[in-house]
N, C-alpha and C positions, 0 to 999 in steps of 0.2 A: 239317544246319547248325544252329548255335546261334542262337537268337533273343534279341534284347535283353530282351524282357519276361520270358523264362524265366530268363535268366542274371542280370539285374540289374534287378529291378522298380523299385527306387528311381530308377535312371538313366532307365528307360523312362518313368516318371511325370513326371520333370522335362522330358524331351523332349516329352511330350504337352502339358505346361503351356505350354511355349514355342510349340508349334504353335497352341494356343488363343489365346495372347497376340497372335501375329502376325495371326491370322485375325479377331480381334475388336477390334483397335485400328487407329487411323489413323496410319500411319508417315510422318512428315514430316522425318526426319533426312536431310540432303542426301547423305550418303555411303552410304546404305543403299538396298536394292532387293529385289525378290522375283524369284527365278530360276525358269525353267520346270523341270518335274519331270525333264526329260532331263538337265539340268545336275546335279541332285542324284543322279541315277542314275549318271552318270559319276564323280562325286566319291565315291560309295560303292561303287565297283566293285572287281573283283579286282586291279586295278592297285595297290591298297594293298599287295599282297604283294611287289612287285618293287622292286629297287634297281638304279639305272643311272647311276652317276657317269660323266660325260663327255658326249659329243654323238653324234648319229647316225653310225655307222661308226667311232667312236672311243670305245668304252666300256671301263670297267675291270672289268666283270662280264660273264659269259656270259649267254646266253638273252635277248638284247635285240633279236632280230630284229623282233618286233612293236612293241616300244617305239620302235625307230628309225623305223618307219613312222608311228607315232602322232605323235612329236615333229616329224617332217618335215612331216606334214600340218598341224599347228598353225602351224609356221613359214611354210609357203607361204600359208596362209589369212590370217595376220596381215599379211604383206607385200602380198598382193593387196588386202585390205580397205582398208589405209591408204596404199597406194602407196609403200611403203618399200623401200629397197635391201637391208636386213638386219633380221632379227628374232631376238630371243632370248626364248623363252617359259618359261624355267626360274625366274625370280625368284619366291620364296615370297610376296612382298608388294610393294606399291608402294615402301615404304621400302627394302626390299632392292634393288629396281631402282635407286633413287636412289644408294644406297651403292656399288653396283657401277659405276654411271656415273661417280661421282666417282673411284673407284679407277682406272678405265680412263683418265680424262682428266687427273688431277691427281696431285701429290705432296703428302704431308703438309705443312701449312704454306702451301700455295698459297692465293691469295685467291679467294673466291667472293662473288658479289653476288646476293642473292635477295630476294624480297618479305618485308617485315616481317610476322612472325606476327600482330602486333597489328592489322595492316591487311588481313588476309585471306590471308596466306601460309601456309606449312606448316612444322612443326617441322623436317623434314628438309631445309629449304632454307637452313640455316645458323644456326638458333636456338641461342643460347648454352647451353640446357639439353639440346640434342641432341648426339650424337656428331659430327654434321656441323659444329657450332660449336666443337667441341673439337679436332678434327683439322685443321681448316682455318681460316684467318683470314677471318672472315665479316663482310660489310657488308650493310646492308639499304636498300632503297628502299621508298617507300610511296605513298599516294594524296594527292591535293590536298585540303586541308582543306575547301574550299568545294564542289568537284564530287564528292569522294570517289571519283574515278577515278584510275588510275595516272598519275602526273605523269612523262611521258617525258623532259621536259627535266631533271627532277631525277635520273632514272635516268642520263641522259647525263653530268650533272655529277658524280655520285658515281663513275661508272665512270671518268671522266677523271681523278679524283683518286686512287682506290684501285687502278686498273689491274688489274682482276680477270683471273684465268686463265679463269674460267668465270662466265657470267651465267645465272641460273636464272629462267625465266618460268613462271607458273602459280601456282595457289593453292588453298586449301581453302574460302575464304569470300569469293570475289570474283565479283560477279554480272554483270560486263560483259565484252564481247568484248575480248580482249587483242590488241593490234596486234603480231603476231609479226614482220611486216616491219620495223617500227620497232625492235624489239629486235635484229634482225639488223644493221641499220644501226649501232646503238650498239655491238654486239659487234665489228663489223668496224672501226669507228673507233678502238677501244681495243685491238685485237689479241686479243680474248677469244673463246672458244668459246661457243656458245649451246646450252643444254639447256632443253627444255620439259617440264614435268611436267603431262600432260594427264589425270591420273587422273579428275578430276571431269567433264570434258567429252568423254571418249573416245567414248561412245556417240553423242553429238551430232555429233562429227567423222565417225565412221564412217557416219552416216546422211546426211551432206552438208548438215546444217542449221546447221552452225557452221564457221567458217574452220579449216582444218587447219594445224598447225604444221610438218608434214612438209617442205614446200618450203623452210622457213626455218631449221630447227634442225639442228645437228650430231647431236644425240641427243635422242630423245623417250622419256620413261618414262611408264608408266601402270599402273593396275590394270585387271583385267578385270571388276570389279564396278561399283558406282555406276551411271552412266547406261548403261554397256555391258551391264549386267544379266546378268552371267554368272559364270564360275568364280571361286572364291576364289584370288587370287594376283595377280602382276604380270607385266609384260613390257616389253621394251625394243626400240625401233626406232631405227635409225641409218643414217648414210651408210656405204657400203661400206668406206671407208678406215678406219673405226673398228670394223669387225666383229670382227676378231681380238682387239683389246684388250677389247672388251665381253664377248665370250665367255670370255676368260681371267679377267676380273674376276668373273664369276659363278662359274665353276668353273675352277680351284680357289680363286679369290680370296676369295669371300665365302660360298659355299655348298658343301655336299657334293652328295649325290644330289638330283635334282629330285623333287617330289611328283607322281608320274606320273599319278595319278588326276585331279589338277588340270590337268595338261598336256592330257590328253584332253578335259576339260571346257572348256579354253580353245579347243581346236580347234572344239568344238561352238558355243561362244560366237561365234567369228568367223564361222562359217557362218550362224548365225541373224542376226547383225548385217548380213549382206549381203542380206537379204531385204527385199521391199517392206513386209511386215508390220512389220518393225523400223523402217523409215524412217517409216512412219505413226505408230508409237509415239513415236519421237523428236520428231516434229513436235508431237504432242499434249503431250509433256512441256513443251515451250517454251510452247505455248498456255496450258497450265494454270498455269505459273509466272507468266506475264504476268497472267493473270486473278487469281491469288492476290494478287500485288503490288498490282494496281489495286483490288481489293476491300478489302484491309486498309488501303490508303491512304485510301479513301473513308470508312472507319470512323474515321479520325483517327490511325491509326498511321503512323509515319514509316518509309519504306523507304530504306535507305542507298543513296546515289547516285541516288535517284529511281525505281529500277525494276530490271529484270533483262533480260539477253540470253540467259541460259542456263536452267538448271534450279533455281537457288537464289536466295535473297535474304536479306539481313540486316534485321531489324526492330528499330528503335531504340525502346526502351520508356520512355525518360526523359520524353517528353511526358505519359505516363500515370502517372508516378512509380512505375514498376515496375522490377524487376531481372530479369535473365535467369534467375537461380537460382529465384526465386519463380514466374516464368512457367512454367518447365519443370516445376516441381512441381505447379502448379495444373492445367496442361493434362494432365499425366500422370494426375491423379486422374480425369479424365473420359475417358481413353483416347486422347488425342492425344499422340504422342511427338515432341518437338523437342529441341534441345540449346541450352543457354545459350551465348552467343558474344559475345566482345568486338566492339565496333564501332570503326571508326577513331577514334583520339584519345580512347579510352574513359577516363573518370576512375575507373572501378571496376576492381578486380583481376579476373583471369580466373576466379577461383573464384566471383565474384559476377556480373560482366559486366552491361552495360547493354542487351544485345540477345539475340535468339534467332535461330538460323539455321533456315530453312525450305527444304525441297526437295520437288519434285513427281515425282521419278522413280518412287518406290515406289507412290504412290497411282495414278499413271497405269498402272502394271503391273497393278493390280487393276481397272482399267476406269473410274476417275474421269475425268469430263470437266468442262466449264465449270460446269454446274449444280451438280454435287457439290462442286466447288472453292469456289463461292460459299457453299454451305451450311457447309463446313468453316471458311472464313474468318469467317463470322458467328458460329459457335460460339466460335472463338478470341477474337473481339472481346468477346463477352459474358462469357466466363470470366475474361478479364483485367480486367474491371471489377468482378468479385466481391470481396468481403471475404474475409479468411482465415477458414477454418472453414465455408465455404459448403457447401451440399448438392450433391454432384456428380451425384446420381442422374438428374435430368432431362436433363442434358447427356450423361451416359453412355448413356441411352436413344437419344438422337439419333445418337450415334456408332455404337452397335450397329446401328441401323436402316440407316445408310449402309453399314456393313460387310456386313450381310446382303444388301442389294440388289446389292452388288458383291463376291461371294464370291472368296476366294483359293484355298486348297488344299482347302477343305471345300465340298461342295455345299450348297445351301440347306437340304436336309433334315438334313444332318449338322451344320450350324452350331450350335455350343454343345452338341452331343450327346456320345455316348460315344466318338467317334473310332474306331468299329469299322472304318470304311472311309474313306480319304481320297482325293479326286480333285481334279485340277487343273482348275478352271473359270475361264473369263474370259480377260482380256487377256494373261496370261502365256503363252498358247498361240500367240501371233502367230508 
């Protein structure tokens, strides 16, 4: 077999550099996580060689006997894990899952009502710069200016006026529990369907530490990454009466053949997520997020909405006369990765932003608990008080020390070494 290092040393070197980066930095981007090695094994498997348009028992290619077993296994596990009537595990991404759901439930030009991107929503929920805001007539709801939580009365008022065919709940930067039952009431009162995008909270839902949208929504879309800590890709759960439409919208509607190695990895993801080890992990994610928010707040930083109920938070930097773009750059210099993010009613443009988004799923995967979280928050506070051109070395040493004490894919002896051998140590083996 050809080996990457022999065939393409340049590519192999870049891959090694990324491994070192991940192992030696503190990852706080809310949409990222570290997967167990078994997930990477599945995603790098011989399934890369196979093509299989269609569904189990109904393929457009021969030689799919094993593929049918794999996809059926992933479907069964997804339905069991989340208590859903139907599952489609073929979407290449969360956005692909959303596009297919729209295609199944809507006609071009129909009205959709989703959360404002500027208030914590997602591009694919009707943003004007997204295909979803171009193919459909989109309206947006947001958060209350004082509480910075979803204003459900506003949602009801807007829905009553625009009469949406579909209401979308869920977001990419909203730190509070969403009242799915209230959304169901609003949808029913206006004759709308309800779709929930649970990409960010799927792992917490699977672990039973966050309310599930399954009893309330007609369709639920998600990724199998983020808090679910698994395969690269998306999936769709829905009520049985929408199963045929959803499947048809994925293939042949929006995709060709599924990425089969990722379908296998999704099956593994769902199996791991059903374990007590994963439930323990998800509880710690929430504990760490709460501790991070509390510690940053005690240092004088403002947490949007006053806290968090899930894995993420938005930090308002205006009290310290900081911007998101400068904070992202400064923290990146010391080895802490965050992303600039608009806060509700942000006066700054998205390229600058007044806040940063912080998540605790990835650091929890590598074993961080409350003590480490407090140390990280302390480093963040000190770095954000520094002037431009500060010396990052002392902070970088602290970050390196935390990473060394909580190794990821490198053992302590291998940490920062020649990468001759890589082993998965720590919490990702739960």
